[in-house]
N, C-alpha and C positions, 0 to 999 in steps of 0.2 A: 682154837684153830689158828692157822697161820695168818688168816685175813685180819686186817685191822677192824676192830669192833666199833660200831656206831649204833645209834638208834635212828629209826626211819621216820621222817616227817611225812605224813601221807599227803598225796595229791600234788607233789611237785613234778610238773611236767612242762616241757618246753615244746613249742612248735619249732620248725626248723627253717627250711629254705624259704626264700622270698617267692612263694608260689601262688599266692592268692588265697587258697584255703589254708595253707600254712602261713607262717609269719611273713608279712610283706616287708620288703626293704624300705627303710625310712630315708627320704632325701636328706642330705646334710643341711644344716641351717645356712642362711645366707652368709653369716660371719665365717662359718667353717668353710663354705665354698670359696670365699675370698682368699683363704689361706692355702688353697690347693690349686693344682694345675691339671688341665686335661691332657697334657702331653703323655705320650706312651712311655717315654724313657724315664728312668729313675736316676737321681743324682749318682754319678759314678763313684766307685770306691777308688780314691786316688792312691797312686803308689803301688798298685798291684804288680807283683814281680814274678808270679808263677802261675801255672795252670790252675784254674779254680778247682777247689775240692768238690767232687761230685756229690758228696754226702757229709757235710760238716756236722750233722746232728745224727749220728748213726744209732741204730737200735742198741739198747743195752739189755733187752729182754733176756731173761733166763727162765727156762721152765721151772715151775714149782715142783717140789718133791712128789714123785708118783710111786704107785704100787702096782705090781703086776695084777691085772684084773681080768676075769672072765665073766661075761654076761651070757647066760644061757636061756633057752626056751623063749626067745623073743622073735618078733617079726623084724627083720633087718631091711630097712628101706635104704639101699646102698647108694642110690643116685648114680650107679654105674651099670645097672641092669635090673632085671626083675627082682621084686622083693623076695627075700628068703624067709619062708615060714618056719617057725620052730628052729631058728638058727642060733648060732653062737658067735661071739667075737672075742678075741684075745687082745688086750692092750698090754704092751710091754716096752719098757725103756722109752716111753713117750710116743711110741708109734703103734699103729695098727699092725699086729703081727700075723693074725689069721682071721679069716672071715669065712663062714660056711655053715653047712648043716651041723657040723660038730667041730670042736677044736680041742687040742690037748691042753689041759689045765696043769700048769706047773705046780709043784708041791706047795710053794709059798704064795700061790695066787689067792686073791680075794675073789670068791665065787659068788655071783649075784644071780639068783633065780628070778628071771623076768617074765614068768608065765603070765600071759595076757597083755604084756606090755610091748612097746615098740622101741627100736633104736634107729636113730638117723644120724647123719653127719651133723656137726654143729651148724647152726643157721648163720648165714652171712648176709649182712645188709650193705648194699653198695652205696646207699645214700643216707648218711646220718649227719647230724650236727651236734650230737650230745658231747658234752665236755667243752664245746666252743662257745656256748652261750645260752642264757635263758633261765638257769636255775642256780640259786634262788632268783626269782623274778624281781628285779628292781627297776623295771621299765628301761632296761638296757644301759643304765648309767655305768654299771661296773661289770656286769656279767655277760652281756651280749656282745661277743666278739666275732660274730660270724661274717659280717659284711664290712669290708674296708671300703665304704661308699664315699671315697674321696676323689676317684678318677675312674673313667670308664675301663681302663686297662691297669690292673694291679697284679700283674704276673709275678711281681717281686715278693709278694707275701706268701707265707707258708702257714697253713691253718694250725699246724702242730704247736705254733707259738701262742695260740689262743686256747689250747686244750687244757682244762683244769682236771687233773686226775681224781680229785675228790668229788666231782659232780655226782650227786646221789642217783642220777639216772643210770650210771654204769651197772650197779648191782641189779637194778630192775631189768635192764637189758639182758644180763646174764641169766636171770631167773626165767626169762622167756626162751631160753635155749640158744641164744645168740652168742657165738664165740668170736666172731671177727666182724669188724665194721670198717667202712671207709668214711672218715670224717671229712666233709667238704666245706670250703667257703660257701657263702650264700650266693644268690643269683642277682645281686644288684648290678653287677658289672659284666661287660662283654667278656672279659677274661679276669677271673676272680682270684687266681693264685693256685698254689699247690695243695693237694689233699694229703691225708695221712691214713694209712691202713694200720689199724690197731687190733691187738688181741684184747678181749674184754677181761682184763685181770687187774688186781690191785697193784698200784705202783706209786712211788713218790714223785716220779717224773713221767712225762709223756714218752721220753725215750725208752723207758722201761715197759711201755705198752706196744711199741712199734713192732709190727710183724717183720722179723728179720728177712732182709733181702727183697721185700716187696717194693715194686716200683712206685714212684710217686705218680699221682694223677694230676691233671690240670683241669680245673673247673672253668667251663665256658657257659655262657647263657645267651640265648637269643630271645627275641620277642618283646613283650610288653615291659618286663621288669627294668632292664637297663634304659629303655627309651623314656620310661616314666621317671626313674630316679634322676636322670640327667637331662630332663626336658628343658630346663632353663639354660643349660650349658652345652648340651649336645653330647651324644647323639639324641635327637628327639623324634627320629623316625626309624622305621625298619631299614630304609636305604642307608641311613646314617650308621646303623648298627653294622651292616655289611661292609661299608667303607672303613669303619673302625677296625674290624677284624683284619681286613686286607692290609691296612697300613701297618698294623702291629706285626704281621707275618713278613712283610717286606723288610722291615727293620731287622727282624729276627734272622732272616736268611742272610742278609749282609753280615750280621754279627757272627753267625755260625761260620761263614766262609773265612772271615778274618781270623778267627780263632783256630779253625782247622788248618789253615795255611801256616800259622805260627807254630802250632803243635807239630806240624810235619817237618819244618826246617829250623825252627828256633832262631831265626835270624832277626836281629834287632830287639827292641823292647816288645813285650807282649801287648796286645790290645788292652785298652782300659776296660775294666770289668763293669758290667751293668747287670744288676741282680734280676731284673725282669726279663731282659733279653737272654740271659743264661738259661732261665727256665724254658723260654720258647725255643731256644736253640736245641735243648735236650729233647723237646717234643719232636723237632725236625729230625733228630738223630734216632728217634725211635725209643728213647730211654724213659720217656714220661708218657703215660696213657691219657688220652683225652676223654673226659666225661662231660657231655654237652646237655645242659638243661634246654629243652625245646618241646613245645606243645604242638605246633601246627605242622601238618604234613609238608606244606610247601617250604617251610623254613628248614625242615630236616633235609629236604632235597638240596636247598641252597647251601647248607653247611657241608654236605657231602661234596658239592662242587668246589667250595673253598678249600676243603681238605685236599682234593685232587690237584687244585691249582698250585698248592705249596708243598705237596708231597708228604703230608702226614696222614695218619689214620685216626678215625674216631672209634674209640673202643666201645662206648655205650651212649645212646641217647637216654636221658633221664626224664621221667614224667611221661613224655610221648603219648599224650592222650589221643592223638590222631595217627599214631604209628601204624595202626591197622590199614590205613589208606596207602602207605608206602612200604608195606611189609616186604614186597618183592625187592625193593631197593636195599633195604636193610640186609636181607639175606644175601643178595648179590655182592654186597660190599663187606660182608662178615662183621656187621655192627650189631651188637646186642642191644636189647631194649629193656631198660630198667623202669618199670611202670607200676602204677597202682592197680589194685583190684577193682576199685569202683569210684575213684575220685573223678569228677567231671562236672562241667556246667557251673563252676563256682566263679568264673569270670569269662569274658567273651572268647579268649583264645583257647579256653577249655570247653567251649559250648558243645563240641562234637565228640566229647568223650563217651565211650560206650563200655559197658561192663564186659562185653565179649572181647575186648582188646587183647588180653593176654592169650586167650585161646586162639584167636585169629592169627596172632603172631606165631604162636607155637606151630600151628598147622602149616604156615608158610616156611617153616624151617629156620626161623629167627631164634637165636639164643634168648629166650624169654626169662626175665628176672622180675620178681616182686620185690620192690624196695619200699622204704617207709617215708623218708623226709619228715618224720614225726616221731617224737620220743615214745608216745603211747603205742602207735602202730608198730614201732620197732620191737616191742615186747610181745607182739602177737602176729608175727609174720607168717607163722604156720596157719593161723586162721585166715589171714588175707589170701594166702595161696589157696586155701580151701574154698573161699568165696569165688575166686576166679575160676577154679576148676568146676565148681557147680554151675556157674553161669555158662561156661563152654558146653557142658553136657546138656544144659537146658535148651540152648539155641541150636543144637545139632552139630556142634564142633567138638567131637569127643576129646576129653582129656583124662588120662589115667592118673592114678596116684603116683606111678613111677615117673610120669612127666612132671607132675606138680612138685614133687620133692626136689627136682632139679632146679626149679624156679627160685628156690631159696638156699641152694647149696652149691652144686658144681657149676651152674651157669654164672652165678654171682662170683664164684672163685675165678672163673675164666676172665670175667670183666676186670678183675683186680690183678690178673696175671699171676695168681697163686694156685691155680688148679693142679699143678704138679705136686703140691704139698698138702692140700686140704680140699674139702668140698665133697668127698665121696668116701665110702667105707671100702677102701682098697688097701691091701697089705703094703706096708712101706710108707704110707702117708702118715702125717701127724695124727695123733689120737685125739682129734677134736670130735667129741661124741656126745650125744644126748640120749638119755633113757627117758621115755615118755610114759606117763601113767596109763595111756591107752593110745588109740589111733591119733596121731598128731593132727589129722585133719578134722578132728571132732572138737567142738567148742568145749566139751567137758574134760578134755585131756590137758594135762600140764606137764611141763618139763620137770621131771622128778630129780634127776641127777645130771650134772653137766661136767664133762672132762675137757680140759684144754692141754694138749701135749701130754695126755695120759694122767694128768693131775686132777683129782676131783675138786672142782672149784665151787660147786654149788650142790647142796643136798637139801631138798625141800623138807625131808623128814627129820633133819638134824639141824637145829638152830645154830649149833657150834660150827657148822660147815656152810654158813651163809655170810657172804661178804657184805660189810656195811662200812661206809666211809666215815672218816673222822668228823666230817662236817655236821652230821645229824645227831640230834639229841632227843630223847623222849622214849616212849613206850613202843615196842615193836611186837605185833602179834606173832605168835610162835610160828604159824604156818603162812606167814606173808610171802609174797613173791610177785614177780612182774606180770604173770599171766593169770589173773584172777577173774 
């Protein structure tokens, strides 16, 4: 097969964001702290003579070779409307060409009879850290590059420069039906840096995985993590956190105005570049999407107020265990909620987490998303959505399968700004498609085949069609996969 062959060492799993139940951010040593500064600004690049390049590390992704494919006699969970029973889908030239009760099969098409099986859009995880750290686990000395825990504001860092394409978790994620992920910096900092939206495909470089044209995200974090990590240097309180955000945005607004003026008239020398303020200025211009780690309802409301003060939009609150308390505010401000199915109570700021959170958000009209923040959970997002759906129905807040499939597909695509290209089974969109052995909300079902841009990237029934990275050596069970 076209994929690089490796053998899989079992049990390599990393936790992700500094979230309490997931991997906590570790404060820097006193010696390391002495070498850093709490200032918001980054040392400027001297001698800049032109407008900054908006994307100096562009995607080099190219779709893998694909074959015209028809999948027949399946239940199509489109994420764009009601499920289509005994339907068919045509994949051609990397796109979804037709979806419906029947489609025309070209003479050269591979025809798959999916009787009793289901087809969904590729699953999308808005909150991942795979590739950026933790596997193989060496206590963070070499492999954990998620948190740049050296200053409260590190908007100058880009997580893609931590992503290792040979991370053995990528194939496991793909085997769970996940086709797109957002890799985020961790939550040690008030502002942690830029995220990267990746296609889950083999590549020698991270640029070869980057979703073409996807906007960058900005990771922000409120609450306990940054105040704990910087307790000895500040901020050490929640009021210190808020002051830190506002100070950073004040500097960013001034930077944006200076550059906008120079770009308009080109008079004199251009302003001196600052990598961190460049990122924040792009947020203010609407070119970078804000993804905000936040647990408590009151803090989500505060972050909305800060966003309004400085004129930017929050795209999604992540974790949001108390989001159900401010569901109306999220809906009014068109902010999505990237939440867990049942995480809560693992630390004080998560004490009021309830399993009905996704269902309550869904009922309020919030774009609800089930995210992972965990490498193992990322392989089973279909099951996480099933748990949340079941809890909603148990407590009398009805959730249908048509609702729940959106939680891991089109709603997540919207949060990443790529819903016009992926996230639903609609003609003209990228052929990011999963064939499931049964109902994807059943614990007994597995992703059987996975296509990305129409190319079959994983086939559970054919070991030659399973991606393995060069890193791993050893015996691999024939039918291994991420969702076992």
